[in-house]
N, CA, C and O of each residue as an XYZ file, in Angstrom:
728
protein
N      96.764    108.792     69.724
C      97.410    109.724     70.567
C      98.901    109.892     70.205
O      99.742    110.396     70.948
N      99.109    109.425     69.016
C     100.559    109.525     68.470
C     101.052    111.115     68.045
O     102.230    111.469     67.984
N     100.003    111.879     67.801
C     100.295    113.095     67.344
C      99.336    114.256     68.143
O      98.361    113.809     68.746
N      99.538    115.524     68.171
C      98.740    116.383     68.765
C      98.814    117.626     67.963
O      99.849    117.909     67.361
N      97.744    118.394     67.928
C      97.679    119.763     67.264
C      97.722    120.520     68.540
O      96.933    120.342     69.468
N      98.876    121.533     68.523
C      99.149    122.473     69.488
C      98.874    123.932     69.133
O      98.980    124.274     67.955
N      98.565    124.721     69.972
C      98.538    126.224     69.691
C      99.952    126.652     69.784
O     100.829    126.081     70.432
N     100.087    127.810     69.002
C     101.479    128.439     69.059
C     102.086    128.547     70.351
O     103.256    128.247     70.587
N     101.035    129.102     71.404
C     101.631    129.413     72.634
C     102.218    128.117     73.397
O     103.304    128.100     73.975
N     101.300    127.014     73.301
C     101.730    125.744     73.855
C     102.942    125.017     73.260
O     103.721    124.326     73.916
N     103.015    125.261     71.892
C     104.252    124.706     71.190
C     105.568    125.419     71.724
O     106.648    124.849     71.885
N     105.308    126.730     71.967
C     106.625    127.602     72.194
C     106.954    127.190     73.847
O     108.111    127.170     74.267
N     105.869    126.896     74.637
C     106.074    126.587     76.181
C     106.887    125.185     76.062
O     107.893    124.996     76.747
N     106.423    124.270     75.207
C     107.028    122.878     75.159
C     108.466    122.989     74.737
O     109.302    122.310     75.333
N     108.806    123.750     73.806
C     110.054    124.101     73.199
C     110.928    124.572     74.311
O     112.051    124.104     74.493
N     110.419    125.472     75.026
C     111.218    126.063     76.189
C     111.555    125.199     77.325
O     112.644    125.146     77.896
N     110.448    124.500     77.597
C     110.749    123.416     78.681
C     111.878    122.456     78.359
O     112.732    122.077     79.161
N     111.756    122.050     76.858
C     112.829    121.055     76.493
C     114.054    121.606     76.503
O     115.015    120.931     76.873
N     114.203    122.939     76.089
C     115.492    123.500     76.050
C     116.128    123.611     77.410
O     117.326    123.384     77.576
N     115.320    123.959     78.374
C     115.565    123.917     79.830
C     116.043    122.420     80.461
O     116.947    122.263     81.281
N     115.283    121.469     79.923
C     115.822    120.151     80.214
C     117.177    119.779     79.775
O     117.950    119.079     80.428
N     117.421    120.323     78.563
C     118.810    120.063     77.861
C     119.940    120.694     78.763
O     121.043    120.163     78.893
N     119.535    121.980     79.429
C     120.522    122.572     80.051
C     120.842    121.879     81.309
O     121.913    122.104     81.874
N     119.901    120.972     81.828
C     120.224    120.250     83.079
C     121.117    118.963     82.745
O     121.449    118.252     83.693
N     121.474    118.668     81.610
C     122.267    117.605     81.075
C     123.454    117.446     82.127
O     124.159    118.360     82.554
N     123.529    116.104     82.453
C     124.600    115.662     83.262
C     125.312    114.442     82.641
O     124.877    113.299     82.784
N     126.485    114.757     81.909
C     127.160    113.844     81.286
C     127.698    112.619     82.230
O     127.713    111.438     81.880
N     128.136    113.125     83.495
C     128.480    112.009     84.335
C     127.483    111.077     84.620
O     127.865    109.917     84.775
N     126.266    111.321     84.726
C     125.113    110.184     85.082
C     125.046    109.399     83.550
O     124.888    108.178     83.546
N     125.141    109.959     82.577
C     125.195    109.179     81.302
C     126.261    108.366     81.097
O     126.087    107.303     80.501
N     127.395    108.700     81.509
C     128.574    108.009     81.306
C     128.439    106.691     82.395
O     128.839    105.570     82.080
N     127.872    106.968     83.604
C     127.648    106.034     84.590
C     126.810    105.039     84.199
O     127.091    103.855     84.388
N     125.701    105.438     83.618
C     124.754    104.348     83.072
C     125.302    103.337     81.817
O     125.052    102.144     81.649
N     126.024    104.126     81.111
C     126.631    103.241     80.037
C     127.743    102.417     80.571
O     127.949    101.315     80.062
N     128.458    102.834     81.519
C     129.514    101.982     82.197
C     128.872    100.731     82.681
O     129.402     99.623     82.603
N     127.634    100.985     83.212
C     126.895     99.703     83.931
C     126.179     99.067     82.750
O     125.538     98.067     83.073
N     126.129     99.362     81.585
C     125.816     98.655     80.682
C     124.005     98.995     80.425
O     123.263     98.244     79.792
N     123.714     99.883     80.878
C     122.373    100.455     80.938
C     122.120    101.435     79.508
O     122.879    102.352     79.196
N     121.090    101.100     78.849
C     120.892    101.900     77.701
C     120.401    103.381     78.055
O     119.285    103.581     78.534
N     121.227    104.309     77.811
C     121.037    105.684     77.983
C     120.404    106.447     76.930
O     120.316    107.670     77.049
N     119.927    105.812     75.851
C     119.445    106.471     74.678
C     118.092    107.119     75.289
O     117.337    106.595     76.109
N     117.984    108.323     74.714
C     116.588    109.196     74.965
C     116.885    109.813     76.504
O     115.939    110.297     77.127
N     117.976    109.785     76.980
C     118.219    110.490     78.471
C     119.292    111.739     78.392
O     120.248    111.714     77.618
N     119.047    112.714     79.190
C     120.120    113.671     79.312
C     120.628    113.550     80.702
O     121.484    114.363     81.053
N     120.226    112.662     81.531
C     120.833    112.728     82.738
C     120.344    113.595     83.768
O     120.850    113.545     84.890
N     119.431    114.368     83.506
C     118.921    115.341     84.650
C     118.392    114.708     85.845
O     117.752    113.670     85.683
N     118.551    115.152     86.989
C     118.025    114.339     88.235
C     116.620    114.598     88.455
O     116.014    115.503     87.883
N     116.144    113.862     89.222
C     114.743    114.012     89.609
C     114.308    115.429     90.259
O     113.315    116.126     90.048
N     115.421    115.603     91.134
C     115.235    117.025     91.964
C     115.287    118.071     91.053
O     114.409    118.928     91.153
N     116.142    118.185     90.170
C     116.414    119.301     89.161
C     115.172    119.377     88.178
O     114.844    120.466     87.707
N     114.521    118.278     87.889
C     113.225    118.251     87.180
C     112.224    118.742     88.123
O     111.452    119.634     87.770
N     112.175    118.268     89.216
C     110.909    118.811     90.059
C     110.997    120.191     90.082
O     109.978    120.842     89.854
N     112.327    120.893     90.383
C     112.323    122.370     90.583
C     112.104    122.957     89.335
O     111.620    124.088     89.367
N     112.380    122.389     88.072
C     111.959    122.993     86.871
C     110.479    123.023     86.727
O     109.880    124.033     86.356
N     109.852    121.806     87.052
C     108.420    121.883     86.976
C     107.738    122.832     87.793
O     106.721    123.362     87.346
N     108.175    123.128     88.964
C     107.704    124.034     89.736
C     107.420    125.509     89.225
O     106.585    126.266     89.721
N     108.246    125.790     88.157
C     108.151    127.091     87.398
C     106.745    127.230     86.582
O     106.262    128.298     86.204
N     106.256    126.089     86.412
C     105.009    125.979     85.349
C     103.918    125.631     86.247
O     104.036    125.203     87.395
N     102.713    125.885     85.529
C     101.357    125.657     85.963
C     101.146    124.395     85.317
O     101.439    124.144     84.148
N     100.580    123.554     86.211
C      99.904    122.273     85.552
C      99.235    122.650     84.420
O      98.575    123.688     84.376
N      99.370    121.772     83.351
C      98.744    121.889     81.864
C      98.685    120.558     81.351
O      99.691    119.884     81.131
N      97.357    120.125     81.133
C      97.416    118.771     80.584
C      97.824    118.589     79.091
O      98.269    117.513     78.691
N      97.672    119.600     78.331
C      98.132    119.547     77.060
C      99.731    119.623     77.072
O     100.365    118.854     76.349
N     100.225    120.328     77.696
C     101.837    120.332     77.815
C     102.224    118.981     78.182
O     103.031    118.336     77.513
N     101.584    118.480     79.380
C     102.042    117.193     79.922
C     101.880    116.167     78.773
O     102.798    115.370     78.579
N     100.760    116.136     77.994
C     100.595    115.124     77.099
C     101.712    115.137     75.908
O     102.237    114.149     75.396
N     101.949    116.576     75.584
C     102.884    116.616     74.360
C     104.241    116.288     75.029
O     105.091    115.804     74.282
N     104.553    116.470     76.260
C     105.949    116.126     76.742
C     105.985    114.651     76.819
O     106.961    114.017     76.417
N     104.884    114.065     77.354
C     104.948    112.485     77.462
C     105.089    111.810     76.089
O     105.672    110.729     76.003
N     104.593    112.396     75.062
C     104.510    111.767     73.766
C     105.925    111.811     73.146
O     106.211    111.109     72.176
N     106.806    112.660     73.733
C     108.290    112.757     73.023
C     108.930    111.140     73.399
O     109.731    110.580     72.651
N     108.488    110.610     74.511
C     109.026    109.237     74.839
C     110.433    109.444     75.312
O     111.224    108.540     75.043
N     110.880    110.497     75.979
C     111.990    110.845     76.439
C     112.011    110.587     77.981
O     110.966    110.907     78.548
N     112.935    110.104     78.713
C     112.807    110.050     80.241
C     112.582    111.271     81.064
O     111.770    111.266     81.990
N     113.314    112.355     80.732
C     113.115    113.723     81.432
C     111.686    114.403     81.191
O     111.047    114.998     82.058
N     111.308    114.215     79.896
C     110.179    114.850     79.399
C     108.893    114.167     80.062
O     107.912    114.821     80.415
N     109.002    112.819     80.188
C     107.864    112.169     80.894
C     107.979    112.294     82.427
O     106.937    112.216     83.077
N     109.037    112.462     82.998
C     109.004    112.864     84.417
C     108.406    114.077     84.616
O     107.502    114.231     85.437
N     108.900    115.066     83.833
C     108.286    116.397     83.846
C     106.674    116.346     83.696
O     105.898    117.020     84.375
N     106.331    115.479     82.744
C     104.906    115.441     82.426
C     104.085    115.021     83.757
O     102.955    115.457     83.981
N     104.758    114.145     84.603
C     104.061    113.644     85.808
C     103.857    114.939     86.732
O     102.805    115.037     87.363
N     104.678    115.771     86.810
C     104.550    117.000     87.539
C     103.487    118.017     87.135
O     102.814    118.718     87.890
N     103.460    117.965     85.729
C     102.491    118.969     85.154
C     101.041    118.766     84.829
O     100.250    119.550     84.305
N     100.843    117.345     85.326
C      99.436    116.894     84.997
C      98.551    117.413     86.036
O      98.920    117.359     87.209
N      97.367    117.932     85.705
C      96.462    118.560     86.838
C      96.255    117.558     87.768
O      96.624    116.408     87.532
N      95.606    117.924     88.983
C      95.331    116.785     90.025
C      94.067    116.016     89.673
O      93.822    114.871     90.053
N      93.187    116.877     88.801
C      91.997    116.230     88.509
C      91.878    115.698     87.195
O      90.818    115.681     86.569
N      92.919    115.281     86.797
C      92.791    114.701     85.359
C      91.912    113.469     85.084
O      91.766    112.677     86.015
N      91.397    113.259     84.077
C      90.538    112.109     83.839
C      91.397    110.903     83.926
O      92.465    110.867     83.313
N      90.917    109.752     84.776
C      91.890    108.611     84.754
C      92.104    107.884     83.321
O      93.122    107.231     83.094
N      91.198    108.027     82.495
C      91.400    107.336     81.239
C      92.428    107.923     80.542
O      93.093    107.220     79.782
N      92.738    109.410     80.704
C      93.809    109.879     79.996
C      95.110    109.260     80.454
O      95.857    108.721     79.638
N      95.412    109.328     81.815
C      96.676    108.693     82.091
C      96.826    107.159     82.023
O      97.892    106.566     82.187
N      95.749    106.642     81.787
C      95.601    105.205     81.535
C      96.248    104.964     80.071
O      96.935    103.981     79.794
N      95.886    106.132     79.072
C      96.287    105.790     77.856
C      97.644    106.382     77.776
O      98.297    106.136     76.762
N      98.228    107.225     78.822
C      99.576    107.542     78.843
C     100.450    106.232     78.928
O     101.497    106.001     78.322
N      99.834    105.500     79.745
C     100.794    104.220     80.185
C     101.260    103.451     79.039
O     102.363    102.905     79.052
N     100.439    103.383     78.016
C     100.854    102.758     76.726
C     102.250    103.130     76.128
O     102.950    102.406     75.420
N     102.523    104.432     76.560
C     103.732    105.120     75.924
C     104.785    105.097     77.161
O     105.863    105.640     76.916
N     104.635    104.595     78.330
C     105.366    104.476     79.582
C     106.800    104.077     79.011
O     106.933    103.036     78.367
N     107.822    104.896     79.254
C     109.230    104.590     78.827
C     109.868    103.619     79.705
O     110.619    102.839     79.120
N     109.764    103.488     80.849
C     110.408    102.529     81.708
C     109.763    102.270     83.070
O     108.803    102.978     83.375
N     110.210    101.283     83.963
C     109.765    100.967     85.154
C     109.808    102.361     86.247
O     108.985    102.635     87.119
N     110.859    102.991     85.927
C     111.244    104.209     86.772
C     110.024    105.228     86.280
O     109.508    105.859     87.202
N     109.649    105.400     85.334
C     108.585    106.326     84.908
C     107.201    105.875     85.483
O     106.365    106.668     85.917
N     107.047    104.501     85.439
C     105.835    104.049     85.973
C     105.609    104.333     87.656
O     104.577    104.641     88.251
N     106.710    104.152     88.066
C     106.900    104.530     89.507
C     106.374    106.043     89.809
O     105.562    106.370     90.675
N     107.038    106.872     88.883
C     106.626    108.347     89.056
C     105.195    108.640     88.693
O     104.575    109.534     89.270
N     104.702    107.955     87.815
C     103.078    108.338     87.574
C     102.402    107.738     88.831
O     101.392    108.336     89.200
N     102.724    106.826     89.441
C     101.988    106.109     90.482
C     102.068    107.140     91.584
O     101.055    107.714     91.985
N     103.321    107.385     92.095
C     103.529    108.310     93.214
C     103.166    109.590     93.103
O     102.796    110.225     94.090
N     103.242    110.225     91.645
C     103.151    111.624     91.719
C     101.670    112.018     91.128
O     101.223    113.137     91.379
N     100.900    111.068     90.325
C      99.528    111.330     89.838
C      98.653    110.507     90.388
O      97.675    111.071     90.879
N      98.695    109.107     90.483
C      97.725    108.336     90.957
C      97.561    108.399     92.512
O      96.463    108.285     93.057
N      98.491    108.550     93.044
C      98.542    108.577     94.678
C      97.717    109.674     95.173
O      97.355    109.651     96.349
N      97.349    110.727     94.324
C      96.452    111.829     94.718
C      95.250    111.937     94.085
O      94.491    112.861     94.379
N      94.911    110.968     93.095
C      93.716    110.852     92.436
C      92.549    110.410     93.161
O      92.741    109.471     93.933
N      91.315    110.906     93.078
C      90.252    110.611     93.830
C      89.712    109.151     93.794
O      89.137    108.599     94.732
N      89.995    108.575     92.508
C      89.702    107.323     92.083
C      90.881    106.445     92.369
O      90.976    105.413     91.705
N      91.686    106.685     93.163
C      92.937    105.740     93.406
C      92.597    104.285     93.767
O      93.299    103.372     93.333
N      91.556    104.058     94.535
C      91.238    102.598     94.981
C      90.946    101.813     93.656
O      91.607    100.811     93.382
N      89.929    102.286     92.816
C      89.496    101.650     91.573
C      90.868    101.579     90.578
O      91.139    100.534     89.987
N      91.599    102.642     90.470
C      92.819    102.485     89.545
C      93.791    101.411     90.161
O      94.335    100.604     89.407
N      94.023    101.386     91.544
C      94.878    100.393     91.927
C      94.561     99.063     91.743
O      95.355     98.177     91.427
N      93.178     98.926     91.986
C      92.466     97.446     91.913
C      92.761     97.054     90.377
O      93.456     96.060     90.165
N      92.282     97.762     89.363
C      92.365     97.501     87.975
C      93.824     97.252     87.466
O      94.170     96.392     86.656
N      94.687     98.263     88.163
C      95.892     97.902     87.433
C      96.854     97.002     88.239
O      97.865     96.548     87.703
N      96.548     96.750     89.497
C      97.203     95.809     90.305
C      96.779     94.402     89.734
O      97.524     93.426     89.827
N      95.698     94.362     89.215
C      95.121     92.938     88.693
C      95.554     92.896     87.261
O      95.360     91.803     86.729
N      96.092     93.817     86.510
C      96.443     93.885     85.264
C      97.545     92.760     84.959
O      98.074     92.106     85.859
N      97.810     92.617     83.719
C      99.025     91.576     83.446
C     100.336     92.544     82.972
O     101.411     92.069     82.606
N     100.041     93.986     83.050
C     101.004     94.847     82.535
C     101.968     95.226     83.677
O     101.513     95.915     84.590
N     103.183     94.863     83.707
C     104.102     95.227     84.596
C     104.217     96.783     85.023
O     104.399     97.125     86.192
N     104.105     97.568     84.086
C     104.190     99.002     84.292
C     102.983     99.477     85.089
O     103.164    100.296     85.990
N     101.751     99.016     84.817
C     100.612     99.386     85.422
C     100.591     98.864     86.987
O     100.108     99.550     87.887
N     101.163     97.592     87.191
C     101.211     96.962     88.339
C     102.272     97.917     89.275
O     101.965     98.112     90.451
N     103.327     98.413     88.814
C     104.356     99.184     89.385
C     103.687    100.435     89.733
O     103.857    100.791     90.899
N     103.096    101.051     89.125
C     102.444    102.268     89.215
C     101.280    102.292     90.287
O     101.076    103.241     91.044
N     100.646    101.282     90.255
C      99.610    100.782     91.468
C     100.321    100.665     92.890
O      99.909    101.264     93.884
N     101.329     99.904     92.879
C     101.966     99.811     94.011
C     102.612    100.980     94.510
O     102.537    101.273     95.703
N     103.225    101.648     93.706
C     103.756    103.021     94.052
C     102.860    103.948     94.458
O     103.191    104.713     95.365
N     101.625    104.041     93.887
C     100.547    104.995     94.323
C     100.131    104.667     95.680
O     100.089    105.519     96.568
N      99.813    103.406     95.858
C      99.438    102.930     97.239
C     100.245    103.414     98.317
O      99.798    104.195     99.157
N     101.442    102.970     98.323
C     102.570    103.314     99.255
C     102.600    104.757     99.460
O     102.639    105.096    100.643
N     102.590    105.815     98.471
C     102.804    107.236     98.698
C     101.437    107.742     99.173
O     101.436    108.758     99.867
N     100.275    107.148     98.876
C      98.915    107.712     99.272
C      98.917    107.483    100.852
O      98.532    108.354    101.632
N      99.371    106.273    101.239
C      99.210    105.977    102.546
C     100.229    107.040    103.443
O      99.888    107.454    104.551
N     101.176    107.313    102.968
C     102.419    108.029    103.563
C     101.682    109.519    103.703
O     101.721    110.086    104.795
N     101.117    110.038    102.746
C     100.655    111.304    102.582
C      99.235    111.623    103.270
O      98.943    112.756    103.652
N      98.446    110.598    103.381
C      97.137    110.531    103.963
C      96.846    109.685    105.205
O      95.869    108.951    105.346
N      97.822    109.890    106.077
C      97.697    108.820    107.332
C      96.255    108.866    108.022
O      95.638    107.865    108.383
N      95.881    109.989    108.128
C      94.544    110.180    108.928
C      93.409    110.032    108.163
O      92.397    109.665    108.760
N      93.343    110.241    106.941
C      92.070    110.067    105.987
C      92.497    109.562    104.464
O      92.446    110.223    103.427
N      92.936    108.187    104.645
C      93.274    107.492    103.247
C      92.130    107.058    102.457
O      91.115    106.704    103.056
N      92.171    107.043    101.155
C      91.066    106.414    100.391
C      91.133    105.206    100.218
O      90.191    104.629     99.675
N      92.310    104.486    100.651
C      92.485    103.078    100.632
C      92.844    102.696    102.032
O      93.354    103.437    102.873
N      92.476    101.319    102.183
C      92.891    100.906    103.575
C      94.285    100.124    103.547
O      94.829     99.684    102.534
N      94.730    100.042    104.790
C      96.242     99.270    104.940
C      95.926     97.740    104.275
O      96.701     97.166    103.509
N      94.792     97.275    104.671
C      94.632     95.731    104.339
C      94.409     95.662    102.877
O      94.844     94.658    102.312
N      93.724     96.678    102.080
C      93.706     96.670    100.545
C      95.313     96.634    100.039
O      95.760     95.877     99.177
N      95.984     97.542    100.718
C      97.427     97.591    100.235
C      98.254     96.388    100.402
O      99.017     95.960     99.536
N      98.063     95.856    101.576
C      98.827     94.740    101.938
C      98.400     93.619    100.973
O      99.273     92.883    100.513
N      97.140     93.451    100.648
C      96.656     92.429     99.772
C      97.343     92.721     98.395
O      97.706     91.745     97.738
N      97.538     93.904     97.933
C      98.179     94.066     96.698
C      99.764     93.875     96.732
O     100.340     93.528     95.701
N     100.378     94.072     97.757
C     101.634     93.970     97.820
C     102.027     92.503     98.172
O     103.217     92.191     98.134
N     101.127     91.642     98.496
C     101.334     90.253     98.765
C     100.883     89.307     97.677
O     100.888     88.081     97.787
N     100.492     89.993     96.613
C     100.027     89.184     95.557
C     101.369     88.529     94.915
O     102.496     88.987     95.107
N     101.076     87.377     94.116
C     102.220     86.832     93.466
C     102.329     87.673     91.883
O     101.400     87.684     91.075
N     103.333     88.182     91.721
C     103.466     88.852     90.515
C     104.529     88.203     89.526
O     105.533     87.779     90.098
N     104.497     88.073     88.354
C     105.267     87.352     87.261
C     106.570     87.962     87.034
O     107.580     87.266     86.934
N     106.594     89.260     86.945
C     107.368     90.272     86.505
C     108.663     90.283     87.672
O     108.295     90.241     88.846
N     109.767     90.324     87.476
C     110.870     90.323     88.418
C     110.782     91.792     89.066
O     110.763     91.972     90.284
N     110.735     92.714     88.209
C     110.753     94.167     89.009
C     109.680     94.584     89.640
O     109.719     95.410     90.552
N     108.463     93.952     89.130
C     107.231     94.238     89.876
C     107.388     93.528     91.365
O     106.997     94.127     92.367
N     107.925     92.346     91.437
C     108.035     91.642     92.597
C     109.096     92.341     93.597
O     109.019     92.252     94.822
N     110.020     92.996     92.948
C     111.026     93.886     93.932
C     110.425     95.132     94.438
O     110.825     95.728     95.438
N     109.339     95.529     93.609
C     108.771     96.918     94.026
C     107.824     96.550     95.289
O     107.680     97.214     96.316
N     107.190     95.265     94.929
C     106.125     94.773     96.078
C     106.968     94.323     97.365
O     106.423     94.478     98.457
N     108.035     93.873     97.326
C     108.929     93.412     98.348
C     109.403     94.762     99.083
O     109.578     94.826    100.300
N     109.586     95.828     98.196
C     110.121     97.106     98.984
C     108.986     97.696    100.035
O     109.293     98.359    101.025
N     107.760     97.387     99.705
C     106.787     97.986    100.763
C     106.104     96.891    101.633
O     105.106     97.098    102.322
N     106.705     95.794    101.531
C     106.115     94.676    102.642
C     106.773     95.073    104.043
O     106.516     94.418    105.053
């Protein structure tokens, strides 16, 4: 999955999207991150809201989303979460997670992709029991968002989600995410 063969149209669409992302660059955000000692490499500082608005201009497209994801850039991976079709094969985004850039991106794939997936329960169970922190984060965020969006007809129970958030996690950030939903 390190490389892809793209059609000319897809390649042009990706190039256009990446140029639009660059136009959203916020040097103030980058300067703030650096001041805090956070590595800002691979980021342009575009906000989640501006990326969501940009994504709304495009139709979901698995190939475009995958190509953006493989850039391993923050903004491109966030946009990829918005551009993944709702009925994507769960093995595909499981592969994506091996290239997940940060806990922030894991949260977005959980809340934007997995939360709406028909196999959410199985994914959450597998990922929540994984030893990989990014998978655990995505599972926790998926469950929380799913229960908010589907109050009357959830595919997971409150008890299932409570068991997941009350597990003992070894990673500090995963523990913080779990605590957020308790």
